[in-house]
N, C-alpha and C positions, 0 to 999 in steps of 0.2 A: 482274446483277453490280453495276451502279451503285447499285442500292438497298442491296445488301449493304455496299458500302464506306461509303456514307452512314450507314448504320445503325451500323456499327462506330465511326466517328468520333464520331457522336452519343453513343454510349455512353461513349466515352473522355471527351468534353467534359463530359458530365453528371456522370460520376464525379469529374472534377477540380473541378467547381464545388461538388459536395457536400463534397469534402475541404477546399476553401477555406472553406466555410461552417462546417465543423467546427472549423477552426483559429481562426476568429473567435470561436467560442463557447468557446474554451479547453478543447478536448478533452484527454483524458489522453494522455500521451506514448506509452504502450504501444499498439501496433497489431498487427493480425493478421499473422502471418508469411506472406510471399508471395514468389514468384519475381519478380525484376526483369524488366522488359521494356525494349526499346529506346526511344529518344526518339520523339516523334511523327513526326519526319522519317523515321526508319527505318520506322515503321509505314506511312507514305504510300508509301515506296518498295516495301515488301512488297506493298501493295495494287496499285501500278502493275504489278509483275511479274505479279501474278495477273491483271490486266486484259489483258496482252499476249497472253494465250491466246485472247482474243476478236477478232473481225474489226474491230469499230469501237471503238477505245479512247475512253474518256471522261475528262475532267479531274476530278481529285479536288478536293474542297473544301480551301481553305487551312487549314493547321493553326494553332492558336492559338500565340501566343508563350510562354504559360505552360507550364512543364514539369510534368506531373502526378506525383504521388507514385506509387510502385510499386503496381500492382494486378495482378490476374490477367488476362493477355491471352487473348482468345478469338477465333480466326480459324477459322471453320468450314471454308472451302474451301482451306486451305493443304494442299499435297501433302506427302507425307512427304519427298520429295526436297528441297523448299524448306526444310523444317524442318531436315533434316540439314545442308544448306549453311549455313543460318543458325547452327546450333550450332557448325559448324566455324569460321565467320568470327568469331563473338563468343561467348565463354563468359559465361554469365549470372553476374552478381555475387552473391556470397553475402550474404545479409542480415546486417547486424550484430546481434549478440545484445544485447538490452536489458540495461542495467546491473543491473536488478532481476530478471533472468531467474533462475529457481530452478534449482538444481542437481538433476539427476536421480540417483536411486540406481541401483545395479546392476540392480535389477529393472525400471527404467524408470519407476518411480512417483516423483512429486515428494515430497521430504521434508516440504514444507510441509503436504501433504495428510495425511501420517502424523501430524504434530504436531496437526493439527486433530482427527484421529480420536482421538488420545490424550487431548486435552482433553475431547472428548465423553465418552470412557469414564471419565475421572477425575471429571467432573461427575456422571455417572450413578452411579458408585461412591460418591462422596461423598454423593449424595442418599440412596442405600440405607442408608449408615451412619447418616445423620441420622435417617432414619425408624426404624431399629432402636433408636437411642438414645432417641428420643421414646417409642416403644412400651415400652421397658424401664423408663424412668422412670415412665411412666403405670402400668405393671403393679406396680412396687414401691410406688408411692403407694396404689394400690387395695388391694393385699395388706396394706400397713401399716395402712390405715384399717380394714379388716376385722378384723385382729388386735387393734387397739386397742379396737374395739367389743366383740369377744368377751371381752377382758380386763376391760373395764369392767362388763359384765353377767354375768361369771362363766360364760360359755358354754363347755362342754367341760371344765370343771374339776371336781375331786373334791368329793364331798359329805361327806368325812370330817371329823369334829369335831377341831378343833385347839385345845388348851387352852394358855394361856400367861399370863404376868403382865406388866402394864404398870406400871413403877415410878412412884411419886409424883414429880411435878415434871418428867415427861418432856415435851419439846417435841413439836410436831407432826412435825417432821422425824425426831426420835428414834423416835416411834411408828410412822412410816412404815417406818423401818429395821427395827423389830421385826417388823412385818407381813411384810416381805420375807423376813427371816431365818427366820420361822416357816413360810413357804410359803403364807401367806394371799393375798398379792398378789405380782405380779411387777414392776409398774411404779411406782416411787416417785413420779416426776414426775406421772404421771397421777393418783395418789392425792392429791397436794398440790393439783392443779387441782380435783379433786372436792371437797376440803375447802373451797376458796374458793367453789365454786359452791353447795354444800349449806349452808355457814355454820351448823354446829351451835353451840348455845349453849355447850356445854362438852364436853370429852372426859375421862371419869373414869378414874383409874388402878385397878389391881387385877387380879384374875383374870378371865379372859374365855374364852369358847368361841366360835369362829367357823368358818364353812365357806367355803372358797375359792369355791364355786359361788354364794354369796349375791350377789355383785356389790358394787361399791363403795358404792352408796347405802345398801344394807342394812347393810354393815359399819360405815359411819360412824354410822348410826342406833343400832346396838348399842353402839358405843363411847361414844355420848352418853348412855347410860342408866346409872343407878346399879346396882351389882351387889354381891352378897354374895361374900365371900372363899370360895375352895374349900378343902376340907380336904386337907392334904398329909401325906406320910409320908417320913421319911428312912431310907434303907437302905444299909448298908455291905456291900460284896462284897469278899471277901478273895482274894488271889492263889491260883490253883490250883483255883478252882471251875469246874465244867463247866456247860454251858448248861442241862442238866436241873436241876441244883441251883439255878441262878439263876432259872429259870422257876418253880420251886416256891416260892422265897422271895418273888417278886413276887406270886404268887397268895395266899400266906399273909398278905401285908400289904395285900390287897384293892386292889392297883394294877391288875391285869388278870389274866386267866386264863392258866394255864401253856401250854395248847395254843395260844391266840391269840398269845402271845409267841413260842413256838418257830416258829410258822408265819411270823409277820411278820419276825422277826429273821433268818431264813435266806433271806429274799428280798433281791433287789438294791434298794437304796434310793436309788441315784443318786449316791453319794459317790465321789470320785475314787479313793480307795485300793481300792475294790472291783474296779476294773479290773486291779489287780495280784494279786488273789487267784486262785490256780490252782485251777480246778474240774476235777479229774482224774476226776470221776465215781465215785470210790470213797470219798469222805468221808461219814461217817455224818451229821454236821451240817455243812453247807457253811460256815457262819460260826463254827464252834467255834474258839476261840482269838482271835477278833476283838472280844471284849468286854473293855474295859479295867477292871480291878478298882479301885473307888474308892467313895466315899460319894456317893449321889445322893438328891435330893429329888424325889418324884413326887406327882402329884395322885392322890388316892384315886378309884377307879373311872374311871381314865383309859383311853384306847384303847392297844392294843399298838403301833399306829403311832407315836403320840406318844412312847411309852417308847423304842421302837427308835431314833427320830430323835435323842433326847437322848443315847443311848448311842453311836450312830455318831459324833456330833459330837465327843464326848470322845475316842474312839479315834483319829479322824482327826487331832486336835490332837497326840496323843502320837506318832502314826505319822510326822508331819512332822519330829519331832526326831531320828528314826533312819533316815529314808528314804535319805539319802545313804550311810550306813554299810551298809545292806542292799544297795544297788546295788554297793558296792565289795567286798562280802564274797564275791561269786561264787555266792551262793545266792539262790534265789527267796524271795519273801515267805512263801510257804507252808512252805518248808523251814525258814526261820528260826523261824517261829512254832511249827512242829511240834517242832523240837528244843528250843526254849525251854520249851514246855509239859512236855516230859520232864524237863528240868533243873529246872524249878520244883518238880516233885513228887519228884525224886530227891535233890536237895541238902538237906543237913541245915540249912543256913543260907545267907544271902545271901553270906557270905564264902567259902563253899565252891563257890559256883556256877561261877566261872571255871575251877576245876580239874575239876569234874564235866563241864562242857562240853567241856574238852580231851580227856577220856577218850572221849566219844562221837565227837568230831571225828576223833580218831586212828584209831578203828575204821572210820569212814566213809572215811578216806583209804587204808585198807588192806583193801579188801573181799575180797581173795583169802584173807587170813589170818583176818579177822574179818568174815564176810559178814552176821552178824546182831548187832543191838545188845543183845539179851537184857535188856530192861528190864521189871521187874515192874509198873511203873506202867501199861503198855499192857494187861497182863492184867487189871488192876483196872478199866480203862475198858470192856473187853469185858464183864466180869461185871456191872458196875454201871449201864452205860448201854445198850450194844448189845443185850444179852440181855433187857433189860427193856422196851426201846422198839421193837425191830425187829418188823416185821409178821408174819414167818413164819420157819420153820426155815431155808429157803433163804437168806433175807437174813442171818440170824445167821451161817450158815456162810461166806457171802461176806465180810461185814465182819470176821469173826474172822480170816480169812486176810489181810485188808488191814491189820489193826492189831496182830496178835500178832507182836512183835519176836523171839520165839523160833522163829518159822516164816518170816516174810517177810524178805527181804533189804533192808538199809538202813533208812531211815525208814519209819514207818507212813504210811498214806494221808493223814492230817491231824492237827492238834493234838488232844490228849486233855484239855485244860483251857484256861483263859484265864490266861496267865502275866502277871506284873508286869514292870516296866521293868528290874529287876535281872536277871532271867533272860534277857530279850531282849539286854541289853548283855553278859551273860556269853557268849552265843553269838557275838556280834559282836566281842567283845574277850576271847577265852579266854586262859588261861595257857598258856605253851608248856611242855609236859611230854611225857614218853615213857611215860605210863601208859595201860594198856588195860583196867584193872579197878579197881573201888572197891567199898566196902561201908560201911554205917553201923552204929554201935552204937545201937540204938533206945532204950536207956536213957540213955546219956550224950550222944548226939548227935555222938560223935567219928566222923570219917571216915578210912578206911584205903585207901591207893592202892597198886597193884601193877603191875609191868611184865610179869610172867609169871603163868601159871595156878597154878604152885606157890606163888608168893608170895601170890596171891589166896586160896588155900585156907587158908594160914596166917592170913591176916587175918580170914577168916570165923570162925575159932576165937577170935581176939582180940576180935572184935566180939560174941561170944556167939551167933553165928548157926549154928555147927556145932560138933560135938564133936571133940575131938582124936582122931586115928586112932592 
């Protein structure tokens, strides 16, 4: 027992000495939470009470005058009764909470820990975002470098011959613009850098044929060579011509073959207005009506692709001038061009076009009374184009049903010719009339309009198209 008491006091003294040493070394103010114990005097008394149970009591060592800081007391031989009595006599003091003690959340976890976890998550998330950004930029740069290389060497580009003219006195920048517009190159800045690198002695004006697949170095080499001028031909196309007529005229003037033109012209060429063309699947020529009648100059023995491009560019320019009107008309582009093609062929003159357009529009607005347009011009298209160019009898029958306005309801499947701007504007800005019939005197060009069938029959006699009953 003596040994036990001695050992306990030694432990207390040793701990106190260590605490004092820690204080001298300026330890942190925060300490481990612990239950307070009584002063050393009480500890000695507790030990004496425990010694009274033995026959020969021993004196306990004198306690030091220094009061130790609270630590955990450990008395192995204390009885439970002594502990209970001690608890009754003196309630342990509650340790003061340190000022910096962290508040606990309802779940018992410290908020500070949550903030640390959030910081870790945010830093990880930010790192992931940074890696993604770096990879994306690297990928973009890599793809950009590959695309520039392919453009410079003409990889993946068409072998088609492109003929065009470089005007005398053109600057390098203007020549680069021409090359871009003609579809020979796509990157003007890259071409200008290539010019500085290649340093050609001169670039000659005039006609030239280039292939986009040649690459920038070969293109510059061809531009730096003297060339002979190409033979050209000027052709005028009038309003109302159909694609078959146009194709034959191009072939007759040795520009390109009719078959090549019809094939190339009815393909999508990548122009914006082509997206507005309704492909209902029943049009005989998909791009009939989308050739703007005008005078054009072509190279002799040119490719159908070059010819088509020139024609598309002109139509797109004209289309931009009426695009807003078409959208406000309530009709699609195909409907406007189809009706304009009929008006183009039916009207005796441009002055009569707005009235003629009003007749067809009035009939379209009253389909129950006038389900069919009954235009002879569609019959002519069937006889002159469809029946001569269709592959077989089945095709002829199908397209006849789609274009014959004496059989089909409303507009035919597509335009029957290529109208001019006067006919297009007549459809977009028609006269306001209540006419449902009209006829023309083929000799004088006079036009007669009627509201009823009886009036129309009388007009037919006036126009010399029928005998008086």
